C-alpha positions as CSV (number, residue, x, y, z in Angstrom):
1,X,11.4,29.8,48.4
2,X,7.0,29.4,46.8
3,X,7.5,32.4,45.4
4,X,10.8,31.5,43.1
5,X,9.2,27.7,42.6
6,X,6.1,29.7,41.4
7,X,8.2,32.5,39.6
8,X,9.7,28.7,37.7
9,X,6.1,28.2,36.9
10,X,4.7,30.9,35.0
11,X,7.6,31.1,33.2
12,X,7.4,27.8,31.5
13,X,4.3,28.0,31.0
14,X,4.4,31.0,29.2
15,X,6.7,28.8,26.3
16,X,6.3,28.8,23.4
17,X,8.1,26.7,23.0
18,X,8.0,23.3,21.5
19,X,4.1,24.0,20.1
20,X,4.7,22.4,16.6
21,X,5.7,18.8,18.7
22,X,2.5,19.1,20.4
23,X,0.8,19.7,16.7
24,X,3.4,17.4,14.6
25,X,2.1,14.4,17.1
26,X,-1.6,15.1,16.8
27,X,-1.5,15.7,13.3
28,X,1.6,12.9,12.3
29,X,-0.7,10.3,13.1
30,X,-3.3,10.7,11.0
31,X,-1.4,11.4,8.2
32,X,0.1,7.9,8.3
33,X,-3.3,6.7,8.5
34,X,-3.8,8.4,5.0
35,X,-1.3,7.2,3.7
36,X,-1.5,3.8,5.0
37,X,-5.4,3.8,3.4
38,X,-4.5,5.3,0.8
39,X,-1.7,2.5,-0.9
40,X,-3.6,0.0,0.9
41,X,-7.0,1.9,-2.1
42,X,-4.0,1.8,-4.9
43,X,-2.6,-1.3,-4.8
44,X,-6.4,-3.4,-4.1
45,X,-7.9,-0.9,-7.1
46,X,-4.8,-2.3,-9.2
47,X,-5.2,-5.8,-8.8
48,X,-10.0,-6.3,-8.7
49,X,-8.9,-3.6,-12.4
50,X,-6.3,-6.8,-13.3
51,X,-8.5,-9.2,-12.2
52,X,-11.5,-7.9,-14.0
53,X,-9.3,-7.2,-17.6
54,X,-7.8,-11.3,-17.5
55,X,-11.5,-12.6,-17.2
56,X,-12.2,-10.3,-20.1
57,X,-9.8,-11.4,-22.7
58,X,-10.2,-14.3,-21.3
59,X,-14.4,-14.6,-21.8
60,X,-13.7,-12.8,-25.4
61,X,-11.8,-15.9,-26.1
62,X,-15.1,-18.4,-25.0
63,X,-17.3,-16.1,-26.9
64,X,-16.8,-16.6,-29.6
65,X,-16.2,-20.1,-29.1
66,X,-12.0,-20.7,-30.4
67,X,-11.5,-22.9,-27.7
68,X,-12.4,-26.3,-28.9
69,X,-12.9,-28.0,-25.4
70,X,-12.0,-25.8,-22.2
71,X,-11.5,-26.3,-19.1
72,X,-11.5,-24.5,-15.5
73,X,-7.3,-25.0,-15.4
74,X,-6.8,-23.9,-19.5
75,X,-10.1,-20.8,-18.6
76,X,-7.3,-20.0,-15.5
77,X,-4.2,-20.2,-17.6
78,X,-5.2,-17.7,-19.9
79,X,-6.3,-15.4,-17.4
80,X,-2.9,-15.9,-16.3
81,X,-1.4,-14.8,-18.7
82,X,-3.7,-11.4,-18.5
83,X,-2.5,-10.2,-15.6
84,X,0.9,-8.4,-14.4
85,X,0.0,-8.0,-10.8
86,X,-1.7,-10.7,-9.5
87,X,0.8,-12.5,-7.9
88,X,0.5,-16.4,-7.2
89,X,-2.6,-16.4,-9.1
90,X,-2.9,-20.2,-10.7
91,X,-2.6,-21.1,-7.1
92,X,-5.0,-18.0,-5.1
93,X,-7.8,-17.9,-8.1
94,X,-10.7,-20.1,-7.9
95,X,-12.5,-20.1,-11.3
96,X,-15.8,-21.1,-11.8
97,X,-18.5,-21.6,-15.1
98,X,-22.0,-22.2,-15.1
99,X,-24.9,-22.0,-17.6
100,X,-27.3,-19.8,-17.4
101,X,-31.1,-20.9,-17.7
102,X,-33.5,-18.6,-19.9
103,X,-35.3,-17.1,-17.3
104,X,-33.4,-17.7,-14.4
105,X,-31.7,-15.7,-12.3
106,X,-27.6,-15.6,-11.3
107,X,-26.5,-17.8,-8.1
108,X,-26.9,-15.3,-5.0
109,X,-23.6,-16.8,-3.6
110,X,-20.9,-15.8,-3.4
111,X,-17.9,-16.8,-5.8
112,X,-16.0,-19.7,-4.4
113,X,-12.1,-18.8,-3.2
114,X,-9.1,-20.3,-2.3
115,X,-9.0,-21.8,1.6
116,X,-4.8,-20.5,1.9
117,X,-4.9,-23.0,4.8
118,X,-6.0,-26.4,3.5
119,X,-5.0,-28.0,0.9
120,X,-7.5,-29.2,-1.1
121,X,-9.1,-26.3,-3.8
122,X,-12.9,-25.9,-3.2
123,X,-15.4,-28.2,-5.8
124,X,-16.3,-25.7,-8.0
125,X,-18.8,-25.7,-11.5
126,X,-17.5,-25.2,-14.4
127,X,-20.2,-26.5,-17.7
128,X,-18.8,-25.5,-21.3
129,X,-21.1,-24.2,-24.2
130,X,-23.2,-25.5,-26.3
131,X,-24.5,-22.8,-29.4
132,X,-26.9,-20.2,-28.2
133,X,-26.1,-20.5,-24.6
134,X,-26.1,-18.3,-21.6
135,X,-23.1,-18.6,-19.4
136,X,-21.3,-16.6,-16.8
137,X,-17.5,-16.7,-15.5
138,X,-16.9,-15.5,-12.1
139,X,-13.6,-15.5,-10.8
140,X,-12.4,-14.6,-7.4
141,X,-8.3,-14.6,-6.3
142,X,-7.7,-14.0,-2.7
143,X,-4.5,-11.5,-1.1
144,X,-3.1,-10.7,1.7
145,X,-4.2,-7.1,2.5
146,X,0.2,-5.4,2.5
147,X,-1.0,-3.2,5.8
148,X,-3.3,-5.5,7.6
149,X,-2.5,-3.9,10.7
150,X,-3.5,-0.2,9.7
151,X,-6.6,2.0,7.5
152,X,-7.9,0.3,5.3
153,X,-6.1,-3.1,5.4
154,X,-7.5,-3.0,8.7
155,X,-11.2,-3.7,7.7
156,X,-10.8,-5.0,4.9
157,X,-12.8,-8.7,5.4
158,X,-10.5,-11.0,6.1
159,X,-10.7,-15.1,6.3
160,X,-9.6,-17.1,8.8
161,X,-5.8,-16.6,7.6
162,X,-5.9,-12.8,6.5
163,X,-6.4,-13.0,3.3
164,X,-9.2,-10.9,1.6
165,X,-10.8,-11.5,-1.3
166,X,-12.2,-9.9,-4.9
167,X,-13.9,-10.8,-7.2
168,X,-14.6,-11.3,-11.0
169,X,-17.6,-11.6,-12.8
170,X,-18.1,-12.3,-17.0
171,X,-22.3,-13.5,-18.5
172,X,-21.7,-14.5,-22.4
173,X,-23.2,-16.1,-25.3
174,X,-21.7,-18.6,-27.1
175,X,-22.0,-17.7,-30.7
176,X,-22.8,-20.9,-33.1
177,X,-20.3,-22.2,-35.6
178,X,-20.0,-21.2,-39.0
């Protein structure tokens, strides 16, 4: 009886049926992790490029001094109108504009971002520049990862609500009129 059980056990151990299933179970999770990370990276890069593009277009208008008075809402609207892929742009974007004194270094603090849990927007510096002044524009938008628990979405630095921040920075000198 024991010999018959051992013979059956040996036959099962020599059988190669199902080896593809074992390989699939080992490789499939790794493949899906890479695929999910690629999707998150692609979305993140698209959002970053769109934010940079919107800030560049708005700063181009600022640089040649086409607006008589610049407000934070006007600049935010101009950036959001130039951006295609940023959903809820007007509520998730904070724009800061500061003057940089001659010889001074750039601000070392991170750009202020929207805290979606709070109903109050962060206070930011917004100074309209005069002719020949160096100005710094910083924009920060927050987004929720599309796959927050997998791959890159898991490794992104997020706030307490699960949003990550993307920033765009541009500097320019206000051109003289005339």
